ROBA-842195 format. One record per residue (C-alpha): residue number from 1; residue in three letters; chain; x, y, z. Coordinates in Angstrom, 2 decimals. Layout:
REM residues N
<r resi="NUM" resn="ALA" chain="A" east="X" north="Y" up="Z"/>
...
END
This chain:
REM residues 197
<r resi="1" resn="MET" chain="A" east="0.00" north="0.00" up="0.00"/>
<r resi="2" resn="LYS" chain="A" east="1.92" north="2.98" up="-1.35"/>
<r resi="3" resn="LEU" chain="A" east="0.13" north="5.58" up="0.79"/>
<r resi="4" resn="LEU" chain="A" east="1.10" north="3.77" up="3.99"/>
<r resi="5" resn="GLU" chain="A" east="4.70" north="3.20" up="2.86"/>
<r resi="6" resn="GLU" chain="A" east="5.07" north="6.90" up="2.05"/>
<r resi="7" resn="ARG" chain="A" east="3.72" north="7.83" up="5.48"/>
<r resi="8" resn="ILE" chain="A" east="6.11" north="5.42" up="7.22"/>
<r resi="9" resn="LYS" chain="A" east="9.05" north="6.90" up="5.24"/>
<r resi="10" resn="ARG" chain="A" east="7.99" north="10.44" up="6.09"/>
<r resi="11" resn="ASP" chain="A" east="6.89" north="10.13" up="9.73"/>
<r resi="12" resn="GLY" chain="A" east="8.14" north="6.78" up="11.01"/>
<r resi="13" resn="GLN" chain="A" east="11.37" north="6.54" up="13.00"/>
<r resi="14" resn="ALA" chain="A" east="13.63" north="3.49" up="12.98"/>
<r resi="15" resn="LEU" chain="A" east="14.82" north="3.59" up="16.59"/>
<r resi="16" resn="SER" chain="A" east="16.91" north="0.43" up="16.19"/>
<r resi="17" resn="LYS" chain="A" east="17.22" north="-2.58" up="13.86"/>
<r resi="18" resn="HIS" chain="A" east="14.07" north="-4.00" up="15.48"/>
<r resi="19" resn="VAL" chain="A" east="11.95" north="-1.03" up="16.60"/>
<r resi="20" resn="LEU" chain="A" east="9.90" north="1.25" up="14.33"/>
<r resi="21" resn="LYS" chain="A" east="8.15" north="4.20" up="15.95"/>
<r resi="22" resn="VAL" chain="A" east="4.90" north="5.22" up="14.21"/>
<r resi="23" resn="ASP" chain="A" east="3.15" north="6.94" up="17.08"/>
<r resi="24" resn="SER" chain="A" east="2.39" north="10.10" up="15.08"/>
<r resi="25" resn="PHE" chain="A" east="-0.25" north="8.28" up="12.98"/>
<r resi="26" resn="LEU" chain="A" east="-0.94" north="4.77" up="14.36"/>
<r resi="27" resn="ASN" chain="A" east="0.19" north="3.96" up="17.92"/>
<r resi="28" resn="HIS" chain="A" east="-0.56" north="7.13" up="19.88"/>
<r resi="29" resn="GLN" chain="A" east="-1.98" north="9.80" up="17.63"/>
<r resi="30" resn="ILE" chain="A" east="-4.25" north="8.34" up="14.93"/>
<r resi="31" resn="ASP" chain="A" east="-4.65" north="9.73" up="11.43"/>
<r resi="32" resn="PRO" chain="A" east="-8.34" north="8.97" up="10.68"/>
<r resi="33" resn="GLU" chain="A" east="-8.01" north="9.51" up="6.92"/>
<r resi="34" resn="LEU" chain="A" east="-5.07" north="7.11" up="6.69"/>
<r resi="35" resn="MET" chain="A" east="-6.97" north="4.59" up="8.87"/>
<r resi="36" resn="GLN" chain="A" east="-9.95" north="4.91" up="6.52"/>
<r resi="37" resn="GLU" chain="A" east="-7.75" north="4.01" up="3.53"/>
<r resi="38" resn="ILE" chain="A" east="-6.22" north="1.12" up="5.49"/>
<r resi="39" resn="GLY" chain="A" east="-9.68" north="-0.16" up="6.39"/>
<r resi="40" resn="LYS" chain="A" east="-10.78" north="0.11" up="2.77"/>
<r resi="41" resn="GLU" chain="A" east="-7.71" north="-1.84" up="1.63"/>
<r resi="42" resn="PHE" chain="A" east="-8.35" north="-4.67" up="4.11"/>
<r resi="43" resn="ALA" chain="A" east="-12.01" north="-4.77" up="3.07"/>
<r resi="44" resn="ASN" chain="A" east="-11.01" north="-5.02" up="-0.61"/>
<r resi="45" resn="ARG" chain="A" east="-8.50" north="-7.80" up="0.05"/>
<r resi="46" resn="PHE" chain="A" east="-11.00" north="-9.87" up="2.06"/>
<r resi="47" resn="ALA" chain="A" east="-14.21" north="-8.85" up="0.25"/>
<r resi="48" resn="GLU" chain="A" east="-15.00" north="-12.36" up="-1.02"/>
<r resi="49" resn="GLU" chain="A" east="-14.32" north="-14.18" up="2.26"/>
<r resi="50" resn="GLY" chain="A" east="-17.74" north="-13.90" up="3.92"/>
<r resi="51" resn="ILE" chain="A" east="-16.35" north="-12.23" up="7.05"/>
<r resi="52" resn="THR" chain="A" east="-18.85" north="-11.98" up="9.92"/>
<r resi="53" resn="LYS" chain="A" east="-16.55" north="-10.52" up="12.62"/>
<r resi="54" resn="ILE" chain="A" east="-13.23" north="-8.75" up="12.92"/>
<r resi="55" resn="VAL" chain="A" east="-11.07" north="-9.54" up="15.94"/>
<r resi="56" resn="THR" chain="A" east="-8.16" north="-7.39" up="17.10"/>
<r resi="57" resn="ILE" chain="A" east="-6.22" north="-6.60" up="20.27"/>
<r resi="58" resn="GLU" chain="A" east="-6.22" north="-3.38" up="22.25"/>
<r resi="59" resn="SER" chain="A" east="-5.20" north="-0.75" up="21.65"/>
<r resi="60" resn="SER" chain="A" east="-3.39" north="0.00" up="18.40"/>
<r resi="61" resn="GLY" chain="A" east="-5.27" north="-2.62" up="16.39"/>
<r resi="62" resn="ILE" chain="A" east="-8.64" north="-1.02" up="17.11"/>
<r resi="63" resn="ALA" chain="A" east="-8.51" north="1.92" up="14.66"/>
<r resi="64" resn="PRO" chain="A" east="-7.62" north="-0.10" up="11.51"/>
<r resi="65" resn="ALA" chain="A" east="-10.03" north="-2.88" up="12.57"/>
<r resi="66" resn="VAL" chain="A" east="-12.94" north="-0.47" up="13.06"/>
<r resi="67" resn="MET" chain="A" east="-12.36" north="1.09" up="9.64"/>
<r resi="68" resn="ALA" chain="A" east="-12.24" north="-2.36" up="8.01"/>
<r resi="69" resn="GLY" chain="A" east="-15.44" north="-3.25" up="9.89"/>
<r resi="70" resn="LEU" chain="A" east="-17.08" north="-0.14" up="8.52"/>
<r resi="71" resn="TYR" chain="A" east="-16.36" north="-1.22" up="4.92"/>
<r resi="72" resn="LEU" chain="A" east="-17.14" north="-4.90" up="5.50"/>
<r resi="73" resn="HIS" chain="A" east="-20.29" north="-4.04" up="7.49"/>
<r resi="74" resn="VAL" chain="A" east="-19.37" north="-6.32" up="10.40"/>
<r resi="75" resn="PRO" chain="A" east="-18.81" north="-5.85" up="14.14"/>
<r resi="76" resn="VAL" chain="A" east="-15.31" north="-5.50" up="15.58"/>
<r resi="77" resn="VAL" chain="A" east="-14.36" north="-7.33" up="18.77"/>
<r resi="78" resn="PHE" chain="A" east="-11.15" north="-6.44" up="20.58"/>
<r resi="79" resn="ALA" chain="A" east="-9.26" north="-8.59" up="23.04"/>
<r resi="80" resn="ARG" chain="A" east="-8.62" north="-6.81" up="26.30"/>
<r resi="81" resn="LYS" chain="A" east="-5.22" north="-6.86" up="27.94"/>
<r resi="82" resn="ARG" chain="A" east="-6.50" north="-5.73" up="31.33"/>
<r resi="83" resn="LYS" chain="A" east="-9.11" north="-7.27" up="33.57"/>
<r resi="84" resn="SER" chain="A" east="-12.44" north="-5.49" up="33.75"/>
<r resi="85" resn="LEU" chain="A" east="-15.14" north="-5.75" up="36.40"/>
<r resi="86" resn="THR" chain="A" east="-17.75" north="-5.90" up="33.64"/>
<r resi="87" resn="LEU" chain="A" east="-15.93" north="-8.61" up="31.67"/>
<r resi="88" resn="SER" chain="A" east="-15.74" north="-11.54" up="34.05"/>
<r resi="89" resn="GLU" chain="A" east="-17.82" north="-14.47" up="32.77"/>
<r resi="90" resn="GLY" chain="A" east="-17.52" north="-16.71" up="29.72"/>
<r resi="91" resn="LEU" chain="A" east="-14.06" north="-15.47" up="28.79"/>
<r resi="92" resn="LEU" chain="A" east="-11.90" north="-16.89" up="26.04"/>
<r resi="93" resn="THR" chain="A" east="-8.28" north="-16.20" up="27.01"/>
<r resi="94" resn="ALA" chain="A" east="-4.72" north="-16.56" up="25.74"/>
<r resi="95" resn="SER" chain="A" east="-1.26" north="-15.45" up="26.87"/>
<r resi="96" resn="VAL" chain="A" east="0.65" north="-13.03" up="24.64"/>
<r resi="97" resn="HIS" chain="A" east="4.26" north="-11.96" up="25.11"/>
<r resi="98" resn="SER" chain="A" east="5.28" north="-8.53" up="23.81"/>
<r resi="99" resn="PHE" chain="A" east="8.97" north="-8.39" up="22.90"/>
<r resi="100" resn="THR" chain="A" east="8.81" north="-4.61" up="22.45"/>
<r resi="101" resn="LYS" chain="A" east="7.43" north="-4.04" up="25.96"/>
<r resi="102" resn="ASN" chain="A" east="9.07" north="-7.19" up="27.43"/>
<r resi="103" resn="GLU" chain="A" east="5.87" north="-8.25" up="29.19"/>
<r resi="104" resn="THR" chain="A" east="3.31" north="-11.03" up="28.98"/>
<r resi="105" resn="ASN" chain="A" east="-0.41" north="-10.24" up="29.09"/>
<r resi="106" resn="GLU" chain="A" east="-3.42" north="-12.47" up="29.35"/>
<r resi="107" resn="ILE" chain="A" east="-5.82" north="-11.27" up="26.67"/>
<r resi="108" resn="SER" chain="A" east="-9.53" north="-12.03" up="26.76"/>
<r resi="109" resn="ILE" chain="A" east="-12.72" north="-11.82" up="24.74"/>
<r resi="110" resn="SER" chain="A" east="-16.26" north="-12.62" up="25.87"/>
<r resi="111" resn="ASN" chain="A" east="-17.60" north="-15.80" up="24.28"/>
<r resi="112" resn="LYS" chain="A" east="-20.83" north="-13.88" up="23.57"/>
<r resi="113" resn="TYR" chain="A" east="-19.13" north="-11.92" up="20.79"/>
<r resi="114" resn="VAL" chain="A" east="-17.22" north="-14.60" up="18.86"/>
<r resi="115" resn="GLN" chain="A" east="-19.10" north="-17.84" up="18.30"/>
<r resi="116" resn="LYS" chain="A" east="-18.76" north="-21.04" up="16.29"/>
<r resi="117" resn="ASP" chain="A" east="-20.76" north="-19.79" up="13.29"/>
<r resi="118" resn="ASP" chain="A" east="-18.49" north="-16.74" up="12.84"/>
<r resi="119" resn="HIS" chain="A" east="-15.93" north="-16.39" up="10.04"/>
<r resi="120" resn="VAL" chain="A" east="-13.26" north="-14.10" up="11.50"/>
<r resi="121" resn="LEU" chain="A" east="-10.75" north="-11.67" up="10.07"/>
<r resi="122" resn="ILE" chain="A" east="-7.93" north="-10.94" up="12.54"/>
<r resi="123" resn="ILE" chain="A" east="-6.38" north="-7.46" up="12.23"/>
<r resi="124" resn="ASP" chain="A" east="-3.38" north="-6.03" up="14.07"/>
<r resi="125" resn="ASP" chain="A" east="-1.08" north="-3.03" up="13.74"/>
<r resi="126" resn="PHE" chain="A" east="2.28" north="-4.89" up="13.71"/>
<r resi="127" resn="LEU" chain="A" east="3.49" north="-8.38" up="12.93"/>
<r resi="128" resn="ALA" chain="A" east="7.00" north="-9.25" up="14.14"/>
<r resi="129" resn="ASN" chain="A" east="7.34" north="-12.54" up="16.02"/>
<r resi="130" resn="GLY" chain="A" east="3.63" north="-13.31" up="15.62"/>
<r resi="131" resn="GLN" chain="A" east="2.80" north="-13.62" up="19.32"/>
<r resi="132" resn="ALA" chain="A" east="-0.25" north="-11.31" up="19.26"/>
<r resi="133" resn="ALA" chain="A" east="-1.65" north="-12.98" up="16.13"/>
<r resi="134" resn="LEU" chain="A" east="-1.10" north="-16.45" up="17.63"/>
<r resi="135" resn="GLY" chain="A" east="-2.90" north="-15.35" up="20.81"/>
<r resi="136" resn="LEU" chain="A" east="-5.86" north="-14.08" up="18.79"/>
<r resi="137" resn="ILE" chain="A" east="-5.88" north="-17.28" up="16.70"/>
<r resi="138" resn="ASP" chain="A" east="-5.95" north="-19.31" up="19.93"/>
<r resi="139" resn="ILE" chain="A" east="-8.96" north="-17.35" up="21.22"/>
<r resi="140" resn="VAL" chain="A" east="-10.86" north="-17.63" up="17.92"/>
<r resi="141" resn="LYS" chain="A" east="-10.18" north="-21.38" up="17.79"/>
<r resi="142" resn="LYS" chain="A" east="-11.47" north="-21.77" up="21.37"/>
<r resi="143" resn="SER" chain="A" east="-14.73" north="-20.11" up="20.25"/>
<r resi="144" resn="GLY" chain="A" east="-15.13" north="-22.67" up="17.46"/>
<r resi="145" resn="ALA" chain="A" east="-15.19" north="-19.93" up="14.81"/>
<r resi="146" resn="SER" chain="A" east="-13.24" north="-20.18" up="11.54"/>
<r resi="147" resn="ILE" chain="A" east="-10.46" north="-17.81" up="10.48"/>
<r resi="148" resn="ALA" chain="A" east="-10.56" north="-16.17" up="7.04"/>
<r resi="149" resn="GLY" chain="A" east="-7.14" north="-14.59" up="7.36"/>
<r resi="150" resn="ILE" chain="A" east="-4.94" north="-12.09" up="9.14"/>
<r resi="151" resn="GLY" chain="A" east="-4.63" north="-8.44" up="8.12"/>
<r resi="152" resn="ILE" chain="A" east="-1.50" north="-6.62" up="9.28"/>
<r resi="153" resn="VAL" chain="A" east="-0.84" north="-2.90" up="8.91"/>
<r resi="154" resn="ILE" chain="A" east="2.98" north="-3.16" up="9.20"/>
<r resi="155" resn="GLU" chain="A" east="4.90" north="-6.42" up="8.89"/>
<r resi="156" resn="LYS" chain="A" east="8.52" north="-6.71" up="9.98"/>
<r resi="157" resn="SER" chain="A" east="9.44" north="-9.25" up="7.30"/>
<r resi="158" resn="PHE" chain="A" east="12.93" north="-9.68" up="8.76"/>
<r resi="159" resn="GLN" chain="A" east="11.33" north="-11.42" up="11.77"/>
<r resi="160" resn="GLU" chain="A" east="9.68" north="-14.82" up="11.59"/>
<r resi="161" resn="GLY" chain="A" east="6.02" north="-14.00" up="12.42"/>
<r resi="162" resn="ALA" chain="A" east="4.56" north="-13.97" up="8.88"/>
<r resi="163" resn="ALA" chain="A" east="6.44" north="-17.10" up="7.82"/>
<r resi="164" resn="GLU" chain="A" east="5.27" north="-18.95" up="10.95"/>
<r resi="165" resn="LEU" chain="A" east="1.62" north="-17.98" up="10.39"/>
<r resi="166" resn="GLU" chain="A" east="1.78" north="-18.96" up="6.71"/>
<r resi="167" resn="LYS" chain="A" east="3.43" north="-22.27" up="7.69"/>
<r resi="168" resn="LEU" chain="A" east="0.37" north="-22.90" up="9.90"/>
<r resi="169" resn="GLY" chain="A" east="-1.82" north="-22.37" up="6.82"/>
<r resi="170" resn="TYR" chain="A" east="-3.12" north="-18.85" up="7.49"/>
<r resi="171" resn="ARG" chain="A" east="-3.52" north="-16.22" up="4.81"/>
<r resi="172" resn="VAL" chain="A" east="-1.54" north="-13.13" up="5.85"/>
<r resi="173" resn="GLU" chain="A" east="-2.17" north="-9.81" up="4.11"/>
<r resi="174" resn="SER" chain="A" east="0.30" north="-7.12" up="5.17"/>
<r resi="175" resn="LEU" chain="A" east="-0.12" north="-3.57" up="3.84"/>
<r resi="176" resn="ALA" chain="A" east="3.52" north="-2.53" up="4.39"/>
<r resi="177" resn="ARG" chain="A" east="6.31" north="-5.13" up="4.50"/>
<r resi="178" resn="ILE" chain="A" east="9.58" north="-3.95" up="5.99"/>
<r resi="179" resn="ALA" chain="A" east="12.73" north="-5.80" up="4.90"/>
<r resi="180" resn="ALA" chain="A" east="15.09" north="-3.96" up="7.26"/>
<r resi="181" resn="LEU" chain="A" east="15.55" north="-1.04" up="9.62"/>
<r resi="182" resn="ASN" chain="A" east="19.09" north="0.21" up="8.96"/>
<r resi="183" resn="ASP" chain="A" east="20.78" north="3.32" up="10.36"/>
<r resi="184" resn="GLY" chain="A" east="17.48" north="5.06" up="10.96"/>
<r resi="185" resn="GLU" chain="A" east="16.19" north="4.15" up="7.49"/>
<r resi="186" resn="VAL" chain="A" east="13.16" north="1.99" up="6.65"/>
<r resi="187" resn="ILE" chain="A" east="13.66" north="-0.39" up="3.71"/>
<r resi="188" resn="PHE" chain="A" east="10.54" north="-2.04" up="2.32"/>
<r resi="189" resn="LYS" chain="A" east="10.50" north="-5.58" up="0.99"/>
<r resi="190" resn="ASN" chain="A" east="9.48" north="-4.47" up="-2.52"/>
<r resi="191" resn="GLU" chain="A" east="12.53" north="-2.17" up="-2.64"/>
<r resi="192" resn="ASN" chain="A" east="14.83" north="-5.20" up="-2.37"/>
<r resi="193" resn="VAL" chain="A" east="13.35" north="-6.67" up="-5.57"/>
<r resi="194" resn="GLU" chain="A" east="14.93" north="-3.87" up="-7.63"/>
<r resi="195" resn="GLU" chain="A" east="18.35" north="-4.55" up="-6.05"/>
<r resi="196" resn="LEU" chain="A" east="18.20" north="-8.25" up="-6.97"/>
<r resi="197" resn="VAL" chain="A" east="17.45" north="-7.62" up="-10.66"/>
END
């Protein structure tokens, strides 16, 4: 997705070889117009899949998921990382380790909102090691629902997450695929193709 790649080049910051900061438009401040285009792109890519629900994880996955839900005309359910007094019964849970934050969270979704007749699209902001996606897959499987695919805003292709998910048989659609973060520069996977020719 060219629009997203241009925005990452302009406003993203490669803080190290593993960390990309995009808090000016995705992880802290949200650019609604960019999120609308991201949602439209996910909806186009999964238009023929018969999606009935979108599942994401709080908090940065919510904006792109809601926009995709708007275009696909389906509800969006987000897994909570923190316990809530109002969310206490019939929970589907999974453990997710965040390498960026170096912490493990138990995420949960009410079994009222994802059920066995649902066909789910999982959406998240980043894919690196795949832990968040695997946690969401675990929850969806526990509900008995089927998984249409996984939509990722930014994939760190130099880490094993996408390959692992594809090895498990899941369709992964990433809008921006990063090949490397070098000396403060973001290099996209499609840029490497030109170097190999």
